[in-house]
N, C-alpha and C positions, 0 to 999 in steps of 0.2 A: 241752661240756667234761666231762672226767672228772677231778674234783678228788680228792685223796687226802691222807692224813696218814701219815707213815712215821717209823719210829724206835722207840726204847724206850718202853714204857708210861709215860705221864706226861711224856715229853719228845719228843713227836711234832713233826715239822716239816711245813709245808705243801708240797704238790707237785701236779703236773699231768702227765697222760700226753699226749705230743705225738701228731701224726698217725700216727707210725710205732709207737706203743705204747711209747715210751721214757719212763721216769720222769724228770721234770725238777723241780728245786728252785725253789720260789717264795719262799724266805725273804727275798730282797731286795725283795720287793714287798708281801707281806702277813705279819702275824705268825702267823696261823693260819687254818684254814678254819672260821670261827666268827663269830657275831655279825654285825657290820656288813660283814664280808667277803662275806656272803651276799646283800647288797642288789643290786638290778639294776645300779646304777652301778658298784659295785665289781666285780661279775662281768663287766660289759662291759669294764672296764679290763683285767682278766685275759685276756679273750678277744682283746683288741687286741695283746697282747704277741706277740713273735716266739718262739713256743714252742720252735722248733728250736735257738735260740741260748741258751736258759736252761741253767744248769749241769746236766749229767747226774748222776743219783744212781747211784753205783757199787754193785756187788754186788746182793744180794737182801735188802733190809732188811725188817724186820717192817712189816706194814701195820696201822695203828691204826684205830680208829673214824673214819669219814670226816668227822665233825663234832666239833669240840672245844667244851668248855665248854657242853654241852647244857643249856638252861634247864629245859624241861619235857619229860619223856618220856611222852607220852600214848598210850594204846593203846585200840583198839576191839575189843570182843569179839563173837563170833557175827555177823560181818559178811559171811559168804558163805552164800548160800542152800543150797548143797550141803553145806557144813559143818554148818549148823544142822540140816539133815535127818539127817545121819549121827549127830548127838548126840541127836536126838529133841527138840530145843529149838524153841519157837515163834519165829516171825520177830519180832524186836523192833520196837516202834513207833518208837523213837528209837535213835540209836547208843548202845550200851552202852560206858561209859567207865570205864577204870581207869588207874592210873598205875604205872609201873615205876620203881623207884629208880635214880637215875643211877649209883650204885655198881655196878649190874649191867653197865654198858656195858664192852665189850671189843672188840678188833679182830676182823675177820671170820674169821681163821684161828687165833685164840687158843684154848687148851683151854677146854672147858666143864667145870667141876668141880661134881659133885653135892654138895649139902650133907650134913652129918651127919644121919642119920635119914631120908634120902630113900628112898622106895620106889616113887615113880611120876613120875619125871622124863620129860618129854615134849618133843616138837619142834613148831615152828610156823614155817613160812616165811611172811614177810609183806612187803608193799610198805611201805617207809618214806617218809614225806613230810617234807621239811625246809623249814621256814618261812624266807623270806628278807625279808619285808616285814611290819611290824606289822599285825595283822589284828584289827579290832574291829567287830562288827556288819556283816560283809561278806556280800554276797549270793552265791548260787551262781555267777552270771554273772561276778562279780569274783574269786571264790575262788582260781582257779589263778594269777592274777596275783601272788598273795602267796606263791607257792611258789618257792624257790630251785632245788630239784631233788629227785631221788628216789634211794633206795638200798635195799639188802636189809637186813631185820632178821630175826633168829631169835628169836622170842618164846619162849624156853625156859621151861617151866612145870612146877613140881612139883605134881601134881594133888592129892595128899593135903594138902599145905600150903594149896593154893588153896581146897579145898572142905571140909576136915575140921578145920581148926585154929581155927574160929570167927572170923568176920570177913569181910573183903572179899577179892577175888581177889589183891590186891597181895601178900599173904603168899607165894603160890606163884609169883609172877612176878618177885620182886625179889632173889632170891638172887645172891650174887656170881657173875659171869661169865654170867648169864642174859640178856644183851642184846648178842650179837654184832651189829655194825653196820658196813656197808660191803660190798665193799672201796672203792667209789668213791661220791662224790656226783656223779651225772650231772645236769647242769643241765637245766631243764625244756624248753629249746628242742630238746633231742635226743630227747625222749619225746613223740611225736606224740599219743598217746592213752593216758593212764595207766589207762584202763578196758579195755585190750586187750593185756595182757602175760601171756605164758605163765610159769608158775612151777613149780618142782619141788623136792622134797627127797628125798634118798636116805639110807638108813641101812645101812652096811656094803655099799654097792653095790646095794641093793634099793630100787626106787622105791616110796616111801611116799605122797608127795603129788605130785599132778599136776593143776594147776588153771590158771585164768586169771582175771585181775582183772575180767573182764566179769560174773562171777557175784556181785560185791559187792552187798549189799543197799543200802548207802549209798555213793555214789560219793565220790571224793576231794573234789570240790567241795561235796557235801552235808555231808560231815564237817566241813570247814573252816567252812562257814556255821554249822552247829550249834554247834561249839566256840567260835567267835568271838562267839556270842551269850551264851555263859556266862562267858568269860574272854578277856582279851587274849592273842593269840598273838604271840610275839616272835621276831625273827630268831634262828635256832639251836634253836628248839623242834623236836622230832621227834614225828611222829604215826605210829604203827604201826597199819596199817589192817585187820588181821584176817587170818585164815588160811583157805585152801581145805581141802577134805576130805582125810583121810588121816592124822590125828593118831593116835598110838598108843593113846590112851584109847578111841577109837571102834572099834577093831578087834574084830570079833566072831568066835567067841564069847569069846575070851580077849584082853583088852587087852595090848599090848606096850609096855614102857617101856625107857628107856635103861639101859645097864649099863657099867661100867668097860671101856674098850677099844673101845667102839663109835666109829664115825666117821660124822659127819653131813656131807653135801654138799648145798648149796643153790644154786639159780640162779633169776634172774628175767631175762627177755628184755631185753637192752640194759643190764642193771645189773651184770653180772659174776657171780662165783661166790664162795661161802664154803665153808670146810672146817674142821670142828672135831673134835678128839679128845675123847672123854669120859673124865674122870678122877673121882676121889673125894676130897673133903676128908679130911684126916687126922683 
């Protein structure tokens, strides 16, 4: 299934795309695509509906983040061998973890607004993993059973804030609008292998990132095992699993960063596309 949230920011409604790609409303069946709606029994109930007879959503509404009321927004850094190589970083022994503030979350096609003082805002296409079943001390073998589905995340990053403002990476990762998520939550039954998904990111029509999840250092299952040994993962938590090579900071000899008027376009195989205009906070 391709689950979606549509409507004005903060007032999104739950929806689903039927077999013909028509957006249908789920409001009579679930309050949101969030929390317990992401459990296996709840998803199975949605799967059993006659999607073609659900109310059609008219027009071309705004698409919001594909998960509502996200509990934890957990991110893994330097998780692609080819990305680590381009940055000159050593392969980490364990997954590098940082958090992104939930206030950064926006829809997949909403504007990304660079904050005041930004000089090095960068792009990162990433596979997002949405937890659907509480996970505590789970093994790799069990890990994917705790996944509701997958989505695209743009882990927008202000590199100066991230590395030069003293502290952890969170400072450069959590600016408002720095977490476009969606367009769809694709349930795990539709993704045969999360470790073999092509992914791209273009800026102004130029291909900047072109990778595949097969080059992850730590797989989705390994990440869930590791994190669930540190903290309980709850339904609606999102894990952004790292980015392939091609970030602006790593371009040689002169790094390239976003500027007002730029357009980012992202895709991951089977998970749809994102498109963001870049603006500047007043």
